[in-house]
Every structure is written in structure tokens, then in C-alpha cells.
C-alpha positions as CSV (number, residue, x, y, z in Angstrom):
1,M,140.2,68.1,238.1
2,E,137.9,66.2,235.7
3,H,138.2,62.5,235.8
4,K,137.9,60.8,232.4
5,V,137.2,57.2,231.6
6,Y,138.0,56.0,228.0
7,L,136.3,52.8,226.8
8,K,137.9,50.1,224.7
9,R,136.9,50.0,221.1
10,H,133.3,49.1,220.4
11,E,132.4,49.0,224.1
12,E,130.4,52.2,223.8
13,K,127.6,50.7,221.7
14,R,125.6,49.4,224.7
15,I,126.0,52.7,226.6
16,K,124.9,54.7,223.5
17,S,121.8,52.4,223.2
18,G,120.7,53.4,226.7
19,H,122.3,50.8,229.0
20,L,123.6,52.6,232.1
21,W,126.5,50.4,233.3
22,V,130.1,50.3,232.3
23,F,131.9,47.2,233.5
24,S,135.5,47.3,234.7
25,N,136.8,45.1,231.8
26,E,135.4,47.5,229.3
27,I,137.7,50.4,230.4
28,F,140.8,51.1,228.4
29,L,142.2,54.1,230.3
30,I,141.4,56.3,233.3
31,E,142.7,59.9,233.4
32,G,143.0,61.3,236.9
33,D,142.6,59.4,240.1
34,P,138.9,59.3,240.9
35,N,137.7,58.2,244.4
36,N,134.8,55.8,244.8
37,G,131.6,57.8,244.4
38,D,133.2,60.6,242.3
39,I,131.7,61.7,239.0
40,V,133.7,60.6,235.9
41,E,133.2,61.5,232.3
42,I,133.0,58.6,229.9
43,Y,134.5,58.8,226.4
44,D,134.6,56.3,223.5
45,S,137.8,55.1,221.9
46,N,137.6,58.1,219.5
47,K,137.7,60.4,222.6
48,D,134.1,61.5,222.0
49,F,132.1,62.3,225.2
50,I,129.3,59.8,225.9
51,A,128.0,60.3,229.5
52,S,128.7,61.2,233.1
53,A,128.7,58.5,235.7
54,F,129.4,57.5,239.3
55,Y,132.7,55.7,239.6
56,N,133.6,52.7,241.8
57,K,137.0,51.0,241.4
58,N,136.0,48.2,243.7
59,S,132.9,47.1,241.8
60,L,132.5,45.0,238.6
61,I,130.1,47.8,237.6
62,A,132.8,50.5,237.5
63,C,130.6,53.3,236.2
64,R,126.9,54.0,236.6
65,V,125.5,56.7,234.2
66,V,123.7,59.6,235.9
67,S,123.6,62.0,232.9
68,Y,124.2,62.2,229.2
69,D,125.6,65.7,229.8
70,P,128.7,66.8,231.7
71,V,127.8,67.2,235.4
72,E,128.4,70.7,236.9
73,D,126.1,70.2,240.0
74,I,125.3,66.7,241.2
75,T,122.9,68.1,243.8
76,E,120.7,69.6,241.0
77,I,120.8,66.4,239.0
78,L,119.7,64.3,242.1
79,R,117.0,66.9,242.9
80,K,115.7,67.0,239.4
81,N,115.6,63.2,239.0
82,I,114.0,62.5,242.4
83,L,111.3,65.1,241.7
84,K,110.7,63.7,238.2
85,A,110.3,60.2,239.8
86,F,107.9,61.6,242.4
87,S,105.9,63.4,239.7
88,L,105.5,60.1,237.7
89,R,104.1,58.3,240.8
90,K,101.6,61.0,241.6
91,A,100.4,60.9,238.0
92,L,100.1,57.1,238.2
93,Y,98.6,56.9,241.7
94,P,97.1,60.3,242.5
95,Q,95.3,59.1,245.6
96,R,98.2,57.2,247.2
97,K,100.6,58.5,249.7
98,S,102.8,55.4,249.9
99,F,104.7,53.9,247.0
100,R,108.1,53.2,245.5
101,L,109.3,56.7,244.8
102,A,112.6,55.8,243.1
103,F,113.6,52.6,241.4
104,S,117.3,53.0,240.9
105,E,118.5,52.9,237.3
106,S,114.9,53.0,236.0
107,D,114.6,56.5,237.4
108,F,118.2,57.5,236.5
109,L,119.1,57.3,240.1
110,P,121.6,54.5,239.9
111,G,122.0,52.4,243.0
112,L,119.2,54.2,244.9
113,I,115.8,52.9,245.9
114,I,113.4,55.0,247.9
115,D,110.1,53.7,249.3
116,K,107.7,56.3,250.6
117,Y,105.4,55.4,253.6
118,E,103.3,58.6,254.2
119,N,106.1,60.9,255.5
120,T,108.6,58.2,256.2
121,F,111.2,57.5,253.5
122,V,113.2,54.2,253.5
123,L,116.3,54.0,251.4
124,Q,118.4,51.2,249.9
125,V,121.8,52.4,248.7
126,Y,123.8,50.2,246.3
127,S,126.2,52.5,244.6
128,A,129.2,54.4,245.9
129,G,128.0,57.6,244.3
130,M,124.7,57.5,246.1
131,E,126.4,56.6,249.4
132,K,128.7,59.7,249.0
133,N,125.6,61.9,248.4
134,L,123.4,60.5,251.2
135,E,123.1,63.8,253.1
136,T,122.2,65.6,249.9
137,I,119.5,63.1,249.2
138,R,118.2,63.5,252.8
139,D,118.0,67.3,252.3
140,I,116.1,67.0,249.0
141,L,113.5,64.6,250.7
142,V,113.1,67.0,253.6
143,N,113.0,70.3,251.7
144,E,111.1,69.1,248.6
145,L,108.8,66.3,249.9
146,G,108.4,67.1,253.6
147,A,110.1,63.9,254.9
148,K,109.8,63.4,258.7
149,N,111.7,60.1,259.0
150,I,114.5,58.9,256.7
151,F,116.6,55.8,257.2
152,T,118.2,53.0,255.3
153,K,117.4,49.3,255.3
154,N,120.0,47.8,253.0
155,E,120.5,44.3,251.8
156,T,123.9,42.8,252.7
157,G,124.5,41.1,249.3
158,F,124.1,44.2,247.2
159,R,126.3,46.3,249.5
160,N,129.0,43.6,249.4
161,L,129.0,43.7,245.6
162,E,129.8,47.4,245.7
163,N,132.3,47.0,248.5
164,L,130.2,49.3,250.7
165,P,130.1,48.9,254.5
166,V,127.2,46.7,255.6
167,E,125.3,49.2,257.8
168,D,122.1,51.1,258.2
169,K,121.7,54.7,259.2
170,I,118.9,56.9,260.6
171,L,119.3,60.1,258.6
172,L,116.3,61.9,260.2
173,G,113.7,61.2,262.8
174,K,113.2,57.5,263.9
175,Q,111.9,54.1,262.8
176,E,108.4,54.4,264.1
177,K,105.4,52.3,263.0
178,V,103.4,53.6,260.0
179,V,99.9,52.7,258.8
180,I,99.6,52.9,255.0
181,D,96.6,52.6,252.7
182,E,97.1,50.6,249.5
183,N,94.1,50.3,247.3
184,G,91.7,50.5,250.2
185,I,93.6,48.0,252.4
186,L,95.3,49.3,255.6
187,Y,98.7,47.9,256.6
188,E,100.7,48.6,259.8
189,I,104.4,48.6,258.9
190,D,106.7,47.8,261.8
191,F,110.1,48.6,260.5
192,E,111.9,46.8,263.3
193,N,110.3,43.4,262.2
194,V,110.0,43.5,258.4
195,Q,111.8,42.3,255.3
196,K,113.4,44.6,252.6
197,T,112.3,48.2,253.2
198,G,109.1,47.1,255.0
199,F,106.6,46.4,252.3
200,Y,106.5,44.8,248.8
201,F,105.1,47.7,246.6
202,D,106.0,45.7,243.5
203,Q,102.8,43.6,243.8
204,T,100.5,46.5,244.5
205,D,98.6,46.4,241.2
206,N,98.6,42.6,241.1
207,R,97.2,42.3,244.6
208,A,94.3,44.6,243.6
209,F,93.6,42.4,240.5
210,I,92.7,39.4,242.6
211,E,89.6,41.2,243.8
212,K,88.1,40.5,240.4
213,L,88.1,36.8,241.1
214,S,87.6,36.4,244.8
215,E,83.9,37.0,245.7
216,G,82.5,33.8,247.3
217,K,85.7,31.9,246.7
218,S,87.9,29.9,249.0
219,V,91.5,31.2,248.9
220,L,94.9,30.0,250.0
221,D,97.5,32.7,250.3
222,A,100.9,30.9,250.4
223,F,104.0,32.9,251.3
224,C,101.5,35.4,252.6
225,N,104.0,37.8,254.3
226,Q,101.8,40.7,255.6
227,G,98.7,39.2,254.0
228,G,98.4,41.2,250.9
229,F,96.6,38.9,248.5
230,G,94.4,37.3,251.1
231,L,93.4,40.8,252.4
232,H,92.3,41.9,249.0
233,A,90.4,38.6,248.6
234,L,88.6,39.4,251.9
235,K,87.9,42.9,250.7
236,A,86.1,41.3,247.7
237,N,84.1,39.1,250.1
238,A,85.9,35.8,249.7
239,S,84.2,32.9,251.6
240,T,87.3,31.8,253.4
241,V,91.0,32.7,253.3
242,D,93.9,30.6,254.6
243,F,97.1,32.5,255.3
244,L,100.2,30.4,255.0
245,D,103.8,31.3,255.9
246,S,106.8,29.8,257.6
247,S,107.5,33.0,259.4
248,E,105.6,33.6,262.7
249,T,106.4,37.3,262.5
250,A,104.7,37.5,259.0
251,L,101.6,35.7,260.3
252,I,101.3,38.0,263.3
253,S,101.5,40.9,260.9
254,A,98.8,39.4,258.6
255,E,96.5,38.8,261.5
256,A,97.0,42.3,262.8
257,N,96.2,43.6,259.3
258,C,93.0,41.5,259.2
259,K,91.9,43.2,262.5
260,L,93.0,46.6,261.3
261,N,90.7,46.3,258.3
262,N,87.8,44.9,260.4
263,F,87.5,41.7,258.4
264,D,85.4,38.8,259.6
265,V,88.0,36.6,261.4
266,S,85.6,33.6,261.3
267,K,86.5,33.4,257.6
268,V,90.2,33.3,258.3
269,K,92.8,30.7,259.3
270,F,96.6,31.1,259.9
271,H,99.1,28.3,259.2
272,D,102.6,28.7,260.6
273,Q,104.3,26.0,258.5
274,D,106.8,25.3,255.7
275,V,104.9,26.0,252.5
276,F,106.0,22.9,250.7
277,K,105.2,20.7,253.6
278,F,101.7,22.2,254.0
279,L,101.0,21.7,250.3
280,E,102.1,18.1,250.5
281,E,99.9,17.4,253.4
282,A,96.9,19.3,251.9
283,I,97.2,17.1,248.7
284,A,97.3,14.0,250.8
285,N,94.1,15.1,252.6
286,N,92.5,16.0,249.3
287,L,92.0,19.6,250.3
288,K,90.9,22.0,247.6
289,Y,90.6,25.8,247.1
290,D,89.0,27.9,244.4
291,I,92.1,30.2,244.3
292,V,95.6,29.3,245.2
293,V,98.2,32.1,245.5
294,V,101.9,31.3,245.5
295,D,104.2,34.4,245.9
296,P,107.5,32.9,246.9
297,P,110.8,34.7,247.6
298,A,113.5,34.6,244.9
299,F,114.7,31.0,244.5
300,A,117.4,32.1,242.0
301,K,119.7,34.6,243.7
302,N,122.3,34.2,240.9
303,K,122.8,32.4,237.6
304,K,124.5,29.5,239.3
305,S,121.4,28.7,241.3
306,L,119.0,28.9,238.3
307,A,118.7,25.2,237.5
308,T,117.9,24.3,241.2
309,A,115.5,27.3,241.3
310,K,113.6,26.0,238.3
311,K,113.1,22.7,240.0
312,G,111.9,24.4,243.1
313,Y,109.4,26.7,241.2
314,E,108.1,23.7,239.3
315,K,107.5,21.6,242.4
316,L,105.8,24.5,244.1
317,N,103.5,25.2,241.2
318,K,102.7,21.5,240.6
319,Q,101.7,21.2,244.3
320,A,99.6,24.4,244.1
321,L,97.8,23.2,240.9
322,M,96.8,19.9,242.6
323,L,95.0,22.0,245.2
324,V,92.9,24.1,242.8
325,N,89.3,23.2,242.2
326,N,88.2,22.5,238.6
327,K,87.7,25.9,236.9
328,G,89.5,27.6,239.8
329,F,92.5,29.9,239.6
330,L,96.2,29.7,240.1
331,V,97.8,33.0,241.0
332,T,101.6,32.7,240.8
333,S,104.7,34.8,240.5
334,S,108.5,34.8,240.6
335,C,110.7,37.7,241.7
336,S,113.9,36.0,240.4
337,H,115.5,38.3,237.8
338,H,117.6,35.4,236.5
339,L,114.4,33.4,235.7
340,S,113.3,34.8,232.3
341,E,109.7,35.1,231.2
342,D,110.3,32.2,228.8
343,D,111.7,30.1,231.6
344,F,108.8,31.1,233.9
345,F,106.1,29.9,231.4
346,E,108.1,26.8,230.5
347,M,108.3,25.9,234.2
348,L,104.5,26.4,234.6
349,N,103.8,24.3,231.5
350,N,105.9,21.5,232.9
351,A,104.2,21.8,236.3
352,A,100.8,21.7,234.7
353,A,101.7,18.6,232.7
354,K,102.9,16.8,235.9
355,A,99.8,17.8,237.8
356,N,97.6,16.7,234.9
357,R,96.0,20.2,234.7
358,S,95.3,22.5,231.8
359,L,96.1,26.2,232.1
360,Q,94.4,29.2,230.5
361,L,96.4,32.5,231.0
362,I,93.9,35.2,231.9
363,H,96.3,37.9,233.2
364,F,100.1,38.6,233.1
365,N,102.0,41.5,234.5
366,N,105.4,42.5,235.8
367,A,105.9,44.8,238.8
368,S,103.5,47.6,239.6
369,M,103.7,50.9,237.8
370,D,105.9,52.5,240.5
371,H,108.6,50.0,239.3
372,P,109.2,51.3,235.7
373,E,111.4,49.3,233.4
374,L,114.1,50.6,230.9
375,L,113.8,48.8,227.6
376,S,117.5,49.3,227.2
377,M,118.3,47.5,230.5
378,K,116.8,44.0,231.0
379,E,118.3,44.2,234.6
380,T,115.4,46.5,235.5
381,V,112.9,43.7,234.9
382,Y,112.5,40.9,237.5
383,L,108.9,40.2,238.6
384,K,106.7,37.8,236.6
385,F,103.0,37.6,237.7
386,A,100.4,35.4,236.1
387,I,96.8,34.2,236.8
388,F,95.6,31.0,235.2
389,R,92.2,29.4,235.0
390,V,92.7,25.7,235.8
391,D,90.9,22.7,234.3
């Protein structure tokens, strides 16, 4: 039996303009009794067909659009969209074997993130429809893309929002370590001791950009995680790089990656310390760097925490600016979706004023090209990345 969802009057406008979510309070009537993860057909108040979607009665996002046509075979739609996403990445990064293969709604794969590490595929599943079709997704990755290992590394918060069980699964193979090559830098990914899916592909293009600035420069890589920005600085022959993180595990990984790439360890220092405290002490000791990188985790997890997050970002960037040599560079970012670009630049302007520094924007970017954005969905935009010359 077909399941039909009828929208309240005027609620179809956003969907027809390309947004892929129907919220529960926008629904007027449901025909049939769909289970979570079932395909439903969405109709406007005039009973005209709009789209097909995954349904979840336990989520605020009740419907996630998967097609603008009636769905006869969900397996074929998933296969087509996964291969379409893969084809885009190979066109953008023809030499790379590791990247974000699928970026959820942006690739018309709502609630599904796939990160590809050579022949290992790590999934995050945040919709009931994708959860229901996990075995189908596994088979597509095996049969079409030669997957050897497939497993999930989900985030609790997003699973809770969809009322999905908080669990991870090994769908194929095992969680073995993988060495990946990203723009000429090697990283060893230990999936037992990592955040998110194992690597932050969203900063790939931005990490490479820092090489343009780093030759002969002293660099501080704060919130360094696995060492990405600092490693690219070393590749570009920076004079020194200080890696800073409050996570001992992250620093162990950064140090291992330095050795993996045969970089000169005499140029490198590792600081296992709270970033704010380190910056405060460095200011007191009049320490300076040519380049200061601050790539913090999301301070604003939701709208309620935005005001506090703004203060945190401002304090962080003010401290960072006070450590930058005259005519040096601040490299800064925010991965908080709830902090808009306008908020981001306003915060930086306030930080610069309080640090008595002048900023010239020389580069701005969002996430790397394997994280496409839908113009019709601001929810697909989250990362802000900027490089400033500091006077």
C-alpha cells in the first residue's frame, strides 16, 4: 500500500524550492500507517504530488526527500545517488583514494554520510530510512566500489534526534588501521582511537592552502588533532611547528604522522595542554609566531549555546591574534553551523579590536569540495575558514 503525506496549505513552498525536509508540524494528514524508514509520497494541500521521502514519526524531521518522482525501487535510487556522489569526487580529486564520498542531503542521500579511506568505508547514519536500508548500502559499496571494510561510527546526539538506537555496527570486514594520502601528506588512521569517522576531510583543501604561506615561518597549530595544518606547514618547509592539543591521543597521532612523513623532528614541539591556558601563558611570556592556526571543535552545538559560543570564539581569536608577529597570519575557522558567516566575521572584528590588531582577509572558504552545499538548504553549510594578514 502506498503511504501518502498531505501538507498543510502553503507548507509546500519550501519543498518545491529545493529544501528536503518536511517537519512534523507541517503535515495535515497521513494516509496509511507507514513505519519508520518507509517511503511516503508527499502531496500539497491540492493533492498534487511533490516528492518521495523517508518517513520517521519519532523525529521533528518527519520526512526526508529522496526523489522528486514516485519511488518504485529504493535500491536503485540509493545505487544511482551513491555512484553519482562517487563520480563527483573522482572528478574533483582524480588522484585521491580517500575522501568524503557522500554528504547526506547534499548528495540526495538524506541522513547518510560515507567517508572512504582507501577500501575502508565508514558510515554515519542519521535517518530511519537509511538505517532500514543499511544492508542494501553495504551491498552497493561492495559490488560497485570494491569495499573491504564497512562499519559505522555514529554520533549519539544525531541518533537521539531521530530516535535511533545508539549503536555502531561492523557491516563487513574489521576496523583495521589505514594509511591515507591527502595532498601528499600521509596519515595513519586508527579507528579505535579517533573522533567522528576518523578524519576531518572537510578541511582538506584548507590545509593544503597553508603551504602557500609557511616556508621559513614559525607556526602554532592549536587544536591540532592529527596534525593536519602543521604537517602541511612542515611540507612547505616551515622553520618550526608547535602542535597544541588537550588530547594526549591526538598528540600521539600527530607525532606518529610527523614520523610517517619523515619530517625533521628537531623543528617540532608537542604541547599537551588546554588551548586557552597555553595561549594565556604564551601571551604572558611574550611568545610570537609567524602563523597561528586555531581550528577548534564546535562551540555552538545548538541555538541556545550560540551567545556563549560567540564569547568563546572571540576570546580564542583575541588570544591567537596577540601571538601573531606583525605582518604574520591568523588561520581560523568555526565548524558551528549555528554561527553564521556574518556572526563569524563580526566576532573576528571584535577580537581584532580588543587585541589592537588590524586584519586583512586574504582567503575565505567553506568546507572542501567533497562537502557540496545545496543552495536551497542552509543546513548543508557549516564550516567557515579564513586567513588574515595581521598588522
